[in-house]
N, CA and C atoms of all chains as a GROMACS GRO file, in nm:
protein
  657
    1GLU      N    1  10.874  11.029   8.015
    1GLU     CA    2  10.898  11.122   7.908
    1GLU      C    3  11.026  11.085   7.834
    2THR      N    4  11.034  11.127   7.710
    2THR     CA    5  11.150  11.097   7.628
    2THR      C    6  11.261  11.198   7.656
    3VAL      N    7  11.375  11.146   7.699
    3VAL     CA    8  11.490  11.232   7.727
    3VAL      C    9  11.576  11.242   7.601
    4MET      N   10  11.610  11.363   7.565
    4MET     CA   11  11.696  11.387   7.448
    4MET      C   12  11.835  11.427   7.497
    5THR      N   13  11.933  11.347   7.467
    5THR     CA   14  12.069  11.371   7.513
    5THR      C   15  12.153  11.422   7.396
    6GLN      N   16  12.196  11.545   7.407
    6GLN     CA   17  12.278  11.604   7.302
    6GLN      C   18  12.425  11.593   7.336
    7SER      N   19  12.505  11.571   7.233
    7SER     CA   20  12.649  11.569   7.251
    7SER      C   21  12.716  11.624   7.126
    8PRO      N   22  12.834  11.688   7.146
    8PRO     CA   23  12.888  11.728   7.275
    8PRO      C   24  12.812  11.848   7.332
    9THR      N   25  12.844  11.886   7.454
    9THR     CA   26  12.782  12.004   7.514
    9THR      C   27  12.831  12.130   7.444
   10SER      N   28  12.958  12.129   7.408
   10SER     CA   29  13.015  12.239   7.332
   10SER      C   30  13.119  12.184   7.236
   11MET      N   31  13.144  12.262   7.135
   11MET     CA   32  13.235  12.219   7.031
   11MET      C   33  13.308  12.339   6.974
   12SER      N   34  13.439  12.326   6.960
   12SER     CA   35  13.518  12.432   6.900
   12SER      C   36  13.550  12.395   6.757
   13THR      N   37  13.536  12.490   6.670
   13THR     CA   38  13.559  12.464   6.529
   13THR      C   39  13.626  12.583   6.464
   14SER      N   40  13.673  12.561   6.344
   14SER     CA   41  13.728  12.669   6.264
   14SER      C   42  13.638  12.693   6.144
   15ILE      N   43  13.644  12.812   6.094
   15ILE     CA   44  13.564  12.845   5.976
   15ILE      C   45  13.605  12.752   5.861
   16GLY      N   46  13.505  12.698   5.794
   16GLY     CA   47  13.531  12.609   5.681
   16GLY      C   48  13.533  12.462   5.716
   17GLU      N   49  13.531  12.430   5.846
   17GLU     CA   50  13.532  12.291   5.888
   17GLU      C   51  13.392  12.230   5.878
   18ARG      N   52  13.390  12.099   5.895
   18ARG     CA   53  13.266  12.022   5.898
   18ARG      C   54  13.247  11.971   6.039
   19VAL      N   55  13.129  11.994   6.096
   19VAL     CA   56  13.103  11.949   6.232
   19VAL      C   57  12.976  11.865   6.235
   20THR      N   58  12.972  11.774   6.332
   20THR     CA   59  12.854  11.688   6.349
   20THR      C   60  12.806  11.697   6.492
   21LEU      N   61  12.680  11.730   6.508
   21LEU     CA   62  12.617  11.739   6.639
   21LEU      C   63  12.523  11.620   6.652
   22ASN      N   64  12.516  11.568   6.775
   22ASN     CA   65  12.439  11.446   6.796
   22ASN      C   66  12.325  11.467   6.895
   23CYS      N   67  12.223  11.388   6.876
   23CYS     CA   68  12.109  11.389   6.967
   23CYS      C   69  12.057  11.246   6.976
   24LYS      N   70  12.048  11.196   7.099
   24LYS     CA   71  12.003  11.059   7.120
   24LYS      C   72  11.878  11.059   7.207
   25ALA      N   73  11.775  10.993   7.159
   25ALA     CA   74  11.649  10.983   7.233
   25ALA      C   75  11.648  10.860   7.321
   26SER      N   76  11.583  10.872   7.438
   26SER     CA   77  11.577  10.760   7.531
   26SER      C   78  11.482  10.650   7.485
   27GLN      N   79  11.397  10.683   7.388
   27GLN     CA   80  11.311  10.585   7.324
   27GLN      C   81  11.286  10.631   7.181
   28SER      N   82  11.238  10.540   7.099
   28SER     CA   83  11.220  10.575   6.959
   28SER      C   84  11.119  10.688   6.941
   29VAL      N   85  11.156  10.783   6.856
   29VAL     CA   86  11.066  10.893   6.823
   29VAL      C   87  11.041  10.900   6.672
   30GLY      N   88  11.077  10.793   6.602
   30GLY     CA   89  11.057  10.792   6.458
   30GLY      C   90  11.144  10.897   6.392
   31ILE      N   91  11.081  10.980   6.310
   31ILE     CA   92  11.154  11.090   6.248
   31ILE      C   93  11.109  11.224   6.306
   32ASN      N   94  11.043  11.218   6.420
   32ASN     CA   95  10.981  11.337   6.477
   32ASN      C   96  11.080  11.421   6.558
   33VAL      N   97  11.179  11.472   6.487
   33VAL     CA   98  11.283  11.553   6.550
   33VAL      C   99  11.308  11.678   6.466
   34ASP      N  100  11.314  11.790   6.536
   34ASP     CA  101  11.352  11.917   6.474
   34ASP      C  102  11.486  11.960   6.532
   35TRP      N  103  11.557  12.040   6.454
   35TRP     CA  104  11.680  12.106   6.502
   35TRP      C  105  11.660  12.257   6.494
   36TYR      N  106  11.699  12.323   6.603
   36TYR     CA  107  11.689  12.468   6.612
   36TYR      C  108  11.827  12.530   6.635
   37GLN      N  109  11.842  12.650   6.585
   37GLN     CA  110  11.962  12.730   6.606
   37GLN      C  111  11.924  12.854   6.685
   38GLN      N  112  12.002  12.884   6.788
   38GLN     CA  113  11.974  13.005   6.866
   38GLN      C  114  12.101  13.086   6.884
   39THR      N  115  12.098  13.210   6.844
   39THR     CA  116  12.207  13.302   6.867
   39THR      C  117  12.170  13.393   6.984
   40PRO      N  118  12.269  13.454   7.049
   40PRO     CA  119  12.242  13.534   7.169
   40PRO      C  120  12.137  13.642   7.147
   41GLY      N  121  12.040  13.645   7.237
   41GLY     CA  122  11.936  13.747   7.233
   41GLY      C  123  11.826  13.722   7.134
   42GLN      N  124  11.832  13.609   7.064
   42GLN     CA  125  11.732  13.578   6.962
   42GLN      C  126  11.647  13.458   7.000
   43SER      N  127  11.532  13.449   6.939
   43SER     CA  128  11.449  13.331   6.954
   43SER      C  129  11.510  13.217   6.872
   44PRO      N  130  11.481  13.094   6.911
   44PRO     CA  131  11.530  12.981   6.830
   44PRO      C  132  11.473  12.987   6.689
   45LYS      N  133  11.555  12.941   6.595
   45LYS     CA  134  11.513  12.937   6.454
   45LYS      C  135  11.518  12.794   6.405
   46LEU      N  136  11.413  12.752   6.338
   46LEU     CA  137  11.405  12.616   6.288
   46LEU      C  138  11.501  12.598   6.170
   47LEU      N  139  11.583  12.491   6.181
   47LEU     CA  140  11.672  12.455   6.071
   47LEU      C  141  11.620  12.333   5.996
   48ILE      N  142  11.591  12.229   6.074
   48ILE     CA  143  11.555  12.098   6.019
   48ILE      C  144  11.427  12.050   6.086
   49TYR      N  145  11.334  11.999   6.007
   49TYR     CA  146  11.214  11.937   6.062
   49TYR      C  147  11.201  11.796   6.009
   50GLY      N  148  11.131  11.711   6.083
   50GLY     CA  149  11.116  11.572   6.040
   50GLY      C  150  11.250  11.503   6.020
   51ALA      N  151  11.344  11.536   6.105
   51ALA     CA  152  11.478  11.474   6.111
   51ALA      C  153  11.571  11.514   5.996
   52SER      N  154  11.516  11.532   5.876
   52SER     CA  155  11.607  11.550   5.763
   52SER      C  156  11.563  11.655   5.661
   53ASN      N  157  11.455  11.726   5.691
   53ASN     CA  158  11.403  11.823   5.595
   53ASN      C  159  11.449  11.965   5.630
   54ARG      N  160  11.517  12.025   5.537
   54ARG     CA  161  11.567  12.160   5.559
   54ARG      C  162  11.451  12.259   5.550
   55HIS      N  163  11.441  12.345   5.650
   55HIS     CA  164  11.337  12.448   5.649
   55HIS      C  165  11.367  12.550   5.540
   56THR      N  166  11.264  12.614   5.493
   56THR     CA  167  11.277  12.715   5.388
   56THR      C  168  11.384  12.818   5.421
   57GLY      N  169  11.474  12.838   5.326
   57GLY     CA  170  11.576  12.941   5.342
   57GLY      C  171  11.700  12.896   5.416
   58VAL      N  172  11.700  12.775   5.468
   58VAL     CA  173  11.818  12.726   5.541
   58VAL      C  174  11.924  12.681   5.440
   59PRO      N  175  12.046  12.727   5.458
   59PRO     CA  176  12.152  12.691   5.363
   59PRO      C  177  12.173  12.540   5.356
   60ASP      N  178  12.213  12.492   5.240
   60ASP     CA  179  12.228  12.348   5.222
   60ASP      C  180  12.352  12.292   5.291
   61ARG      N  181  12.428  12.376   5.357
   61ARG     CA  182  12.540  12.323   5.437
   61ARG      C  183  12.489  12.258   5.567
   62PHE      N  184  12.361  12.278   5.597
   62PHE     CA  185  12.299  12.214   5.714
   62PHE      C  186  12.227  12.087   5.667
   63THR      N  187  12.263  11.973   5.728
   63THR     CA  188  12.201  11.846   5.691
   63THR      C  189  12.161  11.770   5.816
   64GLY      N  190  12.038  11.725   5.819
   64GLY     CA  191  11.991  11.644   5.930
   64GLY      C  192  11.969  11.502   5.886
   65SER      N  193  11.992  11.410   5.979
   65SER     CA  194  11.967  11.269   5.948
   65SER      C  195  11.933  11.196   6.075
   66GLY      N  196  11.880  11.076   6.057
   66GLY     CA  197  11.850  10.992   6.172
   66GLY      C  198  11.709  10.939   6.170
   67PHE      N  199  11.688  10.838   6.254
   67PHE     CA  200  11.558  10.775   6.269
   67PHE      C  201  11.560  10.695   6.397
   68GLY      N  202  11.447  10.697   6.464
   68GLY     CA  203  11.436  10.614   6.584
   68GLY      C  204  11.492  10.684   6.706
   69ARG      N  205  11.616  10.654   6.741
   69ARG     CA  206  11.676  10.710   6.862
   69ARG      C  207  11.796  10.800   6.835
   70ASP      N  208  11.859  10.785   6.720
   70ASP     CA  209  11.984  10.857   6.694
   70ASP      C  210  11.970  10.956   6.579
   71PHE      N  211  12.010  11.080   6.608
   71PHE     CA  212  11.994  11.187   6.510
   71PHE      C  213  12.121  11.271   6.505
   72THR      N  214  12.149  11.323   6.388
   72THR     CA  215  12.266  11.409   6.373
   72THR      C  216  12.231  11.533   6.291
   73LEU      N  217  12.301  11.638   6.324
   73LEU     CA  218  12.298  11.761   6.245
   73LEU      C  219  12.442  11.787   6.201
   74THR      N  220  12.462  11.791   6.072
   74THR     CA  221  12.595  11.817   6.017
   74THR      C  222  12.597  11.954   5.953
   75ILE      N  223  12.701  12.028   5.986
   75ILE     CA  224  12.721  12.159   5.923
   75ILE      C  225  12.850  12.150   5.843
   76SER      N  226  12.838  12.164   5.715
   76SER     CA  227  12.956  12.160   5.629
   76SER      C  228  13.003  12.302   5.604
   77ASN      N  229  13.135  12.318   5.594
   77ASN     CA  230  13.190  12.451   5.567
   77ASN      C  231  13.134  12.557   5.661
   78VAL      N  232  13.161  12.537   5.790
   78VAL     CA  233  13.109  12.627   5.893
   78VAL      C  234  13.143  12.772   5.860
   79GLU      N  235  13.041  12.856   5.875
   79GLU     CA  236  13.061  13.000   5.858
   79GLU      C  237  13.048  13.069   5.993
   80ALA      N  238  13.098  13.190   6.001
   80ALA     CA  239  13.097  13.264   6.127
   80ALA      C  240  12.955  13.279   6.182
   81GLU      N  241  12.858  13.295   6.095
   81GLU     CA  242  12.719  13.313   6.139
   81GLU      C  243  12.659  13.185   6.197
   82ASP      N  244  12.729  13.073   6.184
   82ASP     CA  245  12.679  12.947   6.237
   82ASP      C  246  12.715  12.927   6.384
   83LEU      N  247  12.798  13.015   6.438
   83LEU     CA  248  12.837  13.003   6.579
   83LEU      C  249  12.715  13.038   6.664
   84ALA      N  250  12.664  12.937   6.731
   84ALA     CA  251  12.535  12.949   6.799
   84ALA      C  252  12.517  12.827   6.888
   85VAL      N  253  12.401  12.820   6.952
   85VAL     CA  254  12.362  12.701   7.027
   85VAL      C  255  12.256  12.628   6.945
   86TYR      N  256  12.272  12.497   6.937
   86TYR     CA  257  12.181  12.414   6.859
   86TYR      C  258  12.106  12.320   6.952
   87TYR      N  259  11.975  12.314   6.933
   87TYR     CA  260  11.889  12.229   7.014
   87TYR      C  261  11.815  12.130   6.925
   88CYS      N  262  11.801  12.008   6.975
   88CYS     CA  263  11.710  11.915   6.910
   88CYS      C  264  11.580  11.911   6.991
   89LEU      N  265  11.472  11.881   6.924
   89LEU     CA  266  11.340  11.873   6.986
   89LEU      C  267  11.272  11.749   6.932
   90GLN      N  268  11.217  11.667   7.024
   90GLN     CA  269  11.139  11.553   6.977
   90GLN      C  270  10.991  11.582   6.998
   91TYR      N  271  10.912  11.546   6.898
   91TYR     CA  272  10.767  11.561   6.909
   91TYR      C  273  10.699  11.430   6.872
   92GLY      N  274  10.767  11.323   6.903
   92GLY     CA  275  10.709  11.191   6.879
   92GLY      C  276  10.617  11.147   6.991
   93SER      N  277  10.636  11.202   7.110
   93SER     CA  278  10.550  11.168   7.222
   93SER      C  279  10.541  11.288   7.315
   94ILE      N  280  10.427  11.298   7.380
   94ILE     CA  281  10.403  11.407   7.474
   94ILE      C  282  10.448  11.362   7.613
   95PRO      N  283  10.523  11.444   7.687
   95PRO     CA  284  10.556  11.582   7.652
   95PRO      C  285  10.669  11.591   7.551
   96TYR      N  286  10.659  11.687   7.460
   96TYR     CA  287  10.770  11.712   7.371
   96TYR      C  288  10.888  11.754   7.457
   97THR      N  289  11.008  11.719   7.415
   97THR     CA  290  11.124  11.748   7.495
   97THR      C  291  11.242  11.793   7.410
   98PHE      N  292  11.319  11.883   7.467
   98PHE     CA  293  11.437  11.938   7.402
   98PHE      C  294  11.564  11.874   7.459
   99GLY      N  295  11.666  11.873   7.377
   99GLY     CA  296  11.798  11.843   7.429
   99GLY      C  297  11.852  11.965   7.501
  100ALA      N  298  11.964  11.947   7.570
  100ALA     CA  299  12.022  12.056   7.649
  100ALA      C  300  12.102  12.154   7.565
  101GLY      N  301  12.123  12.119   7.440
  101GLY     CA  302  12.191  12.211   7.349
  101GLY      C  303  12.338  12.179   7.330
  102THR      N  304  12.388  12.217   7.214
  102THR     CA  305  12.531  12.211   7.183
  102THR      C  306  12.575  12.351   7.141
  103LYS      N  307  12.674  12.403   7.210
  103LYS     CA  308  12.725  12.536   7.177
  103LYS      C  309  12.841  12.523   7.080
  104LEU      N  310  12.826  12.582   6.965
  104LEU     CA  311  12.931  12.580   6.864
  104LEU      C  312  13.012  12.709   6.874
  105GLU      N  313  13.139  12.692   6.903
  105GLU     CA  314  13.227  12.807   6.925
  105GLU      C  315  13.343  12.805   6.827
  106LEU      N  316  13.408  12.920   6.820
  106LEU     CA  317  13.524  12.932   6.733
  106LEU      C  318  13.649  12.887   6.807
  107LYS      N  319  13.728  12.807   6.738
  107LYS     CA  320  13.852  12.756   6.798
  107LYS      C  321  13.954  12.867   6.813
  108GLU      N  322  10.326  13.844   5.677
  108GLU     CA  323  10.435  13.797   5.763
  108GLU      C  324  10.377  13.753   5.897
  109VAL      N  325  10.414  13.632   5.939
  109VAL     CA  326  10.367  13.582   6.068
  109VAL      C  327  10.436  13.657   6.180
  110GLN      N  328  10.356  13.704   6.274
  110GLN     CA  329  10.411  13.769   6.393
  110GLN      C  330  10.343  13.713   6.517
  111LEU      N  331  10.423  13.690   6.619
  111LEU     CA  332  10.374  13.645   6.749
  111LEU      C  333  10.434  13.738   6.853
  112VAL      N  334  10.349  13.807   6.926
  112VAL     CA  335  10.397  13.907   7.020
  112VAL      C  336  10.345  13.875   7.160
  113GLU      N  337  10.438  13.836   7.247
  113GLU     CA  338  10.402  13.802   7.385
  113GLU      C  339  10.404  13.926   7.474
  114SER      N  340  10.325  13.920   7.579
  114SER     CA  341  10.323  14.027   7.678
  114SER      C  342  10.274  13.971   7.810
  115GLY      N  343  10.287  14.054   7.914
  115GLY     CA  344  10.234  14.016   8.044
  115GLY      C  345  10.338  13.968   8.144
  116GLY      N  346  10.462  13.965   8.102
  116GLY     CA  347  10.567  13.918   8.192
  116GLY      C  348  10.607  14.024   8.292
  117GLY      N  349  10.706  13.992   8.374
  117GLY     CA  350  10.756  14.086   8.473
  117GLY      C  351  10.799  14.016   8.600
  118LEU      N  352  10.812  14.095   8.705
  118LEU     CA  353  10.851  14.044   8.836
  118LEU      C  354  10.727  14.006   8.914
  119VAL      N  355  10.724  13.885   8.964
  119VAL     CA  356  10.609  13.838   9.040
  119VAL      C  357  10.657  13.762   9.163
  120GLN      N  358  10.581  13.772   9.270
  120GLN     CA  359  10.620  13.707   9.396
  120GLN      C  360  10.584  13.558   9.394
  121PRO      N  361  10.662  13.479   9.465
  121PRO     CA  362  10.627  13.337   9.476
  121PRO      C  363  10.485  13.319   9.529
  122GLY      N  364  10.415  13.223   9.469
  122GLY     CA  365  10.278  13.195   9.509
  122GLY      C  366  10.173  13.274   9.434
  123ALA      N  367  10.215  13.375   9.362
  123ALA     CA  368  10.120  13.459   9.290
  123ALA      C  369  10.079  13.395   9.158
  124SER      N  370   9.987  13.463   9.090
  124SER     CA  371   9.942  13.420   8.957
  124SER      C  372   9.980  13.524   8.854
  125LEU      N  373   9.990  13.477   8.731
  125LEU     CA  374  10.028  13.565   8.620
  125LEU      C  375   9.969  13.510   8.492
  126LYS      N  376   9.923  13.599   8.406
  126LYS     CA  377   9.867  13.555   8.278
  126LYS      C  378   9.945  13.619   8.165
  127LEU      N  379  10.003  13.536   8.081
  127LEU     CA  380  10.073  13.583   7.964
  127LEU      C  381   9.980  13.580   7.843
  128SER      N  382  10.003  13.672   7.752
  128SER     CA  383   9.926  13.678   7.628
  128SER      C  384  10.020  13.673   7.508
  129CYS      N  385   9.968  13.626   7.397
  129CYS     CA  386  10.043  13.623   7.272
  129CYS      C  387   9.946  13.660   7.160
  130VAL      N  388   9.968  13.775   7.101
  130VAL     CA  389   9.884  13.820   6.991
  130VAL      C  390   9.947  13.776   6.860
  131ALA      N  391   9.869  13.707   6.779
  131ALA     CA  392   9.918  13.653   6.653
  131ALA      C  393   9.865  13.735   6.536
  132SER      N  394   9.944  13.743   6.432
  132SER     CA  395   9.901  13.810   6.310
  132SER      C  396   9.974  13.750   6.190
  133GLY      N  397   9.920  13.774   6.073
  133GLY     CA  398   9.984  13.726   5.952
  133GLY      C  399   9.940  13.589   5.908
  134PHE      N  400   9.848  13.528   5.982
  134PHE     CA  401   9.795  13.397   5.943
  134PHE      C  402   9.659  13.380   6.008
  135THR      N  403   9.586  13.279   5.965
  135THR     CA  404   9.454  13.253   6.022
  135THR      C  405   9.471  13.176   6.151
  136PHE      N  406   9.466  13.250   6.260
  136PHE     CA  407   9.498  13.196   6.394
  136PHE      C  408   9.414  13.072   6.425
  137SER      N  409   9.288  13.075   6.389
  137SER     CA  410   9.196  12.967   6.426
  137SER      C  411   9.221  12.838   6.349
  138ASP      N  412   9.317  12.838   6.258
  138ASP     CA  413   9.350  12.717   6.182
  138ASP      C  414   9.462  12.635   6.244
  139TYR      N  415   9.529  12.689   6.347
  139TYR     CA  416   9.653  12.628   6.393
  139TYR      C  417   9.655  12.593   6.540
  140TRP      N  418   9.716  12.478   6.570
  140TRP     CA  419   9.756  12.450   6.707
  140TRP      C  420   9.862  12.555   6.746
  141MET      N  421   9.864  12.590   6.871
  141MET     CA  422   9.961  12.684   6.924
  141MET      C  423  10.026  12.626   7.048
  142SER      N  424  10.149  12.671   7.073
  142SER     CA  425  10.225  12.615   7.185
  142SER      C  426  10.291  12.724   7.268
  143TRP      N  427  10.326  12.685   7.391
  143TRP     CA  428  10.412  12.767   7.477
  143TRP      C  429  10.537  12.686   7.510
  144VAL      N  430  10.650  12.754   7.504
  144VAL     CA  431  10.780  12.695   7.539
  144VAL      C  432  10.850  12.796   7.629
  145ARG      N  433  10.927  12.748   7.725
  145ARG     CA  434  11.003  12.841   7.807
  145ARG      C  435  11.151  12.806   7.807
  146GLN      N  436  11.231  12.906   7.836
  146GLN     CA  437  11.377  12.889   7.843
  146GLN      C  438  11.427  12.954   7.970
  147THR      N  439  11.493  12.873   8.052
  147THR     CA  440  11.542  12.922   8.180
  147THR      C  441  11.665  13.010   8.160
  148PRO      N  442  11.704  13.082   8.264
  148PRO     CA  443  11.826  13.164   8.252
  148PRO      C  444  11.949  13.080   8.218
  149GLY      N  445  11.947  12.954   8.255
  149GLY     CA  446  12.058  12.864   8.222
  149GLY      C  447  12.046  12.806   8.084
  150LYS      N  448  11.945  12.852   8.008
  150LYS     CA  449  11.923  12.817   7.867
  150LYS      C  450  11.857  12.682   7.844
  151THR      N  451  11.807  12.619   7.948
  151THR     CA  452  11.731  12.496   7.931
  151THR      C  453  11.597  12.527   7.867
  152MET      N  454  11.563  12.451   7.764
  152MET     CA  455  11.437  12.470   7.692
  152MET      C  456  11.335  12.368   7.744
  153GLU      N  457  11.212  12.414   7.770
  153GLU     CA  458  11.107  12.326   7.819
  153GLU      C  459  10.977  12.353   7.744
  154TRP      N  460  10.921  12.248   7.688
  154TRP     CA  461  10.790  12.258   7.625
  154TRP      C  462  10.685  12.260   7.735
  155ILE      N  463  10.597  12.359   7.733
  155ILE     CA  464  10.494  12.373   7.836
  155ILE      C  465  10.367  12.299   7.795
  156GLY      N  466  10.325  12.320   7.670
  156GLY     CA  467  10.204  12.255   7.624
  156GLY      C  468  10.152  12.320   7.498
  157ASP      N  469  10.042  12.265   7.450
  157ASP     CA  470   9.982  12.322   7.331
  157ASP      C  471   9.830  12.314   7.337
  158ILE      N  472   9.767  12.381   7.240
  158ILE     CA  473   9.622  12.387   7.237
  158ILE      C  474   9.575  12.373   7.094
  159LYS      N  475   9.469  12.295   7.076
  159LYS     CA  476   9.411  12.271   6.946
  159LYS      C  477   9.356  12.401   6.888
  160TYR      N  478   9.342  12.403   6.756
  160TYR     CA  479   9.303  12.526   6.687
  160TYR      C  480   9.170  12.582   6.735
  161ASP      N  481   9.077  12.495   6.780
  161ASP     CA  482   8.947  12.546   6.825
  161ASP      C  483   8.940  12.558   6.977
  162GLY      N  484   9.050  12.532   7.043
  162GLY     CA  485   9.054  12.542   7.187
  162GLY      C  486   8.994  12.425   7.262
  163SER      N  487   8.957  12.320   7.192
  163SER     CA  488   8.884  12.210   7.254
  163SER      C  489   8.975  12.107   7.320
  164TYR      N  490   9.105  12.116   7.299
  164TYR     CA  491   9.196  12.015   7.352
  164TYR      C  492   9.329  12.078   7.384
  165THR      N  493   9.385  12.036   7.495
  165THR     CA  494   9.516  12.084   7.536
  165THR      C  495   9.605  11.968   7.578
  166ASN      N  496   9.733  11.986   7.563
  166ASN     CA  497   9.833  11.895   7.614
  166ASN      C  498   9.928  11.976   7.702
  167TYR      N  499   9.980  11.911   7.806
  167TYR     CA  500  10.071  11.980   7.896
  167TYR      C  501  10.188  11.890   7.933
  168ALA      N  502  10.298  11.955   7.967
  168ALA     CA  503  10.405  11.883   8.034
  168ALA      C  504  10.352  11.841   8.171
  169PRO      N  505  10.365  11.715   8.207
  169PRO     CA  506  10.307  11.667   8.334
  169PRO      C  507  10.350  11.748   8.457
  170SER      N  508  10.473  11.796   8.456
  170SER     CA  509  10.524  11.869   8.573
  170SER      C  510  10.457  12.005   8.589
  171LEU      N  511  10.388  12.054   8.486
  171LEU     CA  512  10.329  12.188   8.490
  171LEU      C  513  10.177  12.184   8.484
  172LYS      N  514  10.122  12.069   8.457
  172LYS     CA  515   9.979  12.058   8.430
  172LYS      C  516   9.891  12.113   8.541
  173ASN      N  517   9.932  12.097   8.665
  173ASN     CA  518   9.846  12.138   8.776
  173ASN      C  519   9.849  12.287   8.803
  174ARG      N  520   9.946  12.358   8.746
  174ARG     CA  521   9.960  12.500   8.776
  174ARG      C  522   9.944  12.591   8.654
  175PHE      N  523   9.963  12.536   8.535
  175PHE     CA  524   9.958  12.618   8.413
  175PHE      C  525   9.835  12.580   8.330
  176THR      N  526   9.772  12.680   8.271
  176THR     CA  527   9.657  12.657   8.184
  176THR      C  528   9.672  12.737   8.056
  177ILE      N  529   9.659  12.666   7.945
  177ILE     CA  530   9.667  12.730   7.814
  177ILE      C  531   9.525  12.749   7.760
  178SER      N  532   9.499  12.867   7.707
  178SER     CA  533   9.369  12.895   7.646
  178SER      C  534   9.390  12.988   7.527
  179ARG      N  535   9.282  13.010   7.455
  179ARG     CA  536   9.292  13.098   7.338
  179ARG      C  537   9.160  13.166   7.313
  180ASP      N  538   9.168  13.281   7.245
  180ASP     CA  539   9.051  13.354   7.200
  180ASP      C  540   9.071  13.376   7.050
  181ASN      N  541   9.006  13.294   6.971
  181ASN     CA  542   9.027  13.303   6.826
  181ASN      C  543   8.974  13.433   6.768
  182ALA      N  544   8.873  13.491   6.830
  182ALA     CA  545   8.820  13.618   6.781
  182ALA      C  546   8.922  13.730   6.796
  183LYS      N  547   9.011  13.714   6.894
  183LYS     CA  548   9.114  13.815   6.918
  183LYS      C  549   9.251  13.769   6.870
  184SER      N  550   9.257  13.651   6.809
  184SER     CA  551   9.385  13.595   6.763
  184SER      C  552   9.489  13.597   6.876
  185THR      N  553   9.446  13.556   6.991
  185THR     CA  554   9.530  13.565   7.109
  185THR      C  555   9.538  13.432   7.183
  186LEU      N  556   9.660  13.397   7.220
  186LEU     CA  557   9.690  13.279   7.299
  186LEU      C  558   9.724  13.324   7.441
  187TYR      N  559   9.685  13.243   7.538
  187TYR     CA  560   9.711  13.279   7.678
  187TYR      C  561   9.783  13.166   7.751
  188LEU      N  562   9.856  13.207   7.854
  188LEU     CA  563   9.914  13.111   7.948
  188LEU      C  564   9.887  13.165   8.088
  189GLN      N  565   9.799  13.095   8.158
  189GLN     CA  566   9.769  13.131   8.297
  189GLN      C  567   9.862  13.050   8.388
  190MET      N  568   9.940  13.122   8.466
  190MET     CA  569  10.035  13.058   8.557
  190MET      C  570   9.987  13.084   8.699
  191SER      N  571   9.978  12.981   8.780
  191SER     CA  572   9.934  13.000   8.918
  191SER      C  573  10.038  12.942   9.013
  192ASN      N  574  10.034  12.993   9.138
  192ASN     CA  575  10.126  12.946   9.242
  192ASN      C  576  10.270  12.937   9.188
  193VAL      N  577  10.316  13.046   9.132
  193VAL     CA  578  10.446  13.044   9.066
  193VAL      C  579  10.559  13.025   9.167
  194ARG      N  580  10.665  12.966   9.118
  194ARG     CA  581  10.783  12.933   9.200
  194ARG      C  582  10.906  12.995   9.136
  195SER      N  583  11.014  12.997   9.211
  195SER     CA  584  11.137  13.056   9.158
  195SER      C  585  11.183  12.984   9.032
  196GLU      N  586  11.156  12.853   9.027
  196GLU     CA  587  11.199  12.776   8.909
  196GLU      C  588  11.116  12.807   8.784
  197ASP      N  589  11.012  12.886   8.799
  197ASP     CA  590  10.935  12.930   8.682
  197ASP      C  591  10.998  13.054   8.616
  198THR      N  592  11.103  13.106   8.678
  198THR     CA  593  11.175  13.218   8.618
  198THR      C  594  11.232  13.175   8.483
  199ALA      N  595  11.191  13.243   8.378
  199ALA     CA  596  11.228  13.201   8.243
  199ALA      C  597  11.180  13.304   8.142
  200THR      N  598  11.224  13.285   8.020
  200THR     CA  599  11.165  13.356   7.907
  200THR      C  600  11.061  13.263   7.845
  201TYR      N  601  10.942  13.316   7.826
  201TYR     CA  602  10.830  13.236   7.776
  201TYR      C  603  10.804  13.273   7.630
  202TYR      N  604  10.800  13.170   7.547
  202TYR     CA  605  10.778  13.189   7.404
  202TYR      C  606  10.645  13.129   7.361
  203CYS      N  607  10.578  13.202   7.276
  203CYS     CA  608  10.460  13.154   7.205
  203CYS      C  609  10.511  13.102   7.070
  204THR      N  610  10.464  12.984   7.030
  204THR     CA  611  10.514  12.929   6.904
  204THR      C  612  10.402  12.870   6.820
  205ARG      N  613  10.422  12.880   6.691
  205ARG     CA  614  10.342  12.809   6.590
  205ARG      C  615  10.445  12.770   6.486
  206SER      N  616  10.493  12.646   6.502
  206SER     CA  617  10.606  12.603   6.421
  206SER      C  618  10.589  12.641   6.274
  207PRO      N  619  10.691  12.699   6.215
  207PRO     CA  620  10.826  12.721   6.267
  207PRO      C  621  10.846  12.857   6.333
  208HIS      N  622  10.739  12.928   6.357
  208HIS     CA  623  10.747  13.066   6.405
  208HIS      C  624  10.747  13.073   6.557
  209TRP      N  625  10.832  13.160   6.609
  209TRP     CA  626  10.841  13.187   6.752
  209TRP      C  627  10.826  13.337   6.775
  210GLY      N  628  10.766  13.371   6.888
  210GLY     CA  629  10.765  13.511   6.928
  210GLY      C  630  10.903  13.552   6.979
  211GLN      N  631  10.913  13.676   7.021
  211GLN     CA  632  11.041  13.726   7.072
  211GLN      C  633  11.061  13.686   7.218
  212GLY      N  634  10.956  13.639   7.281
  212GLY     CA  635  10.966  13.594   7.419
  212GLY      C  636  10.934  13.704   7.518
  213VAL      N  637  10.888  13.663   7.635
  213VAL     CA  638  10.860  13.757   7.744
  213VAL      C  639  10.920  13.698   7.872
  214MET      N  640  10.988  13.784   7.947
  214MET     CA  641  11.056  13.736   8.067
  214MET      C  642  10.964  13.738   8.187
  215VAL      N  643  10.972  13.632   8.264
  215VAL     CA  644  10.902  13.623   8.391
  215VAL      C  645  11.006  13.595   8.498
  216THR      N  646  11.008  13.678   8.599
  216THR     CA  647  11.100  13.659   8.711
  216THR      C  648  11.018  13.641   8.838
  217VAL      N  649  11.040  13.529   8.904
  217VAL     CA  650  10.969  13.500   9.027
  217VAL      C  651  11.065  13.519   9.143
  218SER      N  652  11.036  13.622   9.222
  218SER     CA  653  11.125  13.654   9.333
  218SER      C  654  11.051  13.741   9.434
  219SER      N  655  11.088  13.724   9.560
  219SER     CA  656  11.029  13.808   9.665
  219SER      C  657  11.113  13.933   9.686
   0.00000   0.00000   0.00000
């Protein structure tokens, strides 16, 4: 199975900063990667699909990129509502697999 | 508005069976593949499997294939997850999904 390694595990930031979250696949998954955001008590919400496509209604401060094995999610001008856990998901091969998540916290 | 509502969770003893349901609304259920995903108390996310829109094909995570069965009833717009011989490590919140939509999740606790 394809292992998705997310880094860092957690990250401290300040409002207005730019942060980059990483996800590395153990084998190529093409562009078949989604990014999800989860806040406490809520279901995950899709931010990015197909590695770089912003889901409907997602602010343009969220940008996804990558192909093959290396993927990034960049959040520009972090807002308080962005403090959450972010997961990557690969659907390039079965079983689909998630990363362990990156927790974005306030510094 | 797409809605996915899971039910059937609760406290179950090790070795028992449990069937989860997910009632879908707001879209033509029979047109879509559907999936189950679970999240452990430690927040690890695991894809369980999915089922083709007509129910004719399923995919599973290999580690769960022998104990979990996904099915659907398109007439009832309902997705199912049959869990058998449950273990403590099956304790999790179970989500029904049809990307990008997720249900609110249902908790399953396996404990004696």
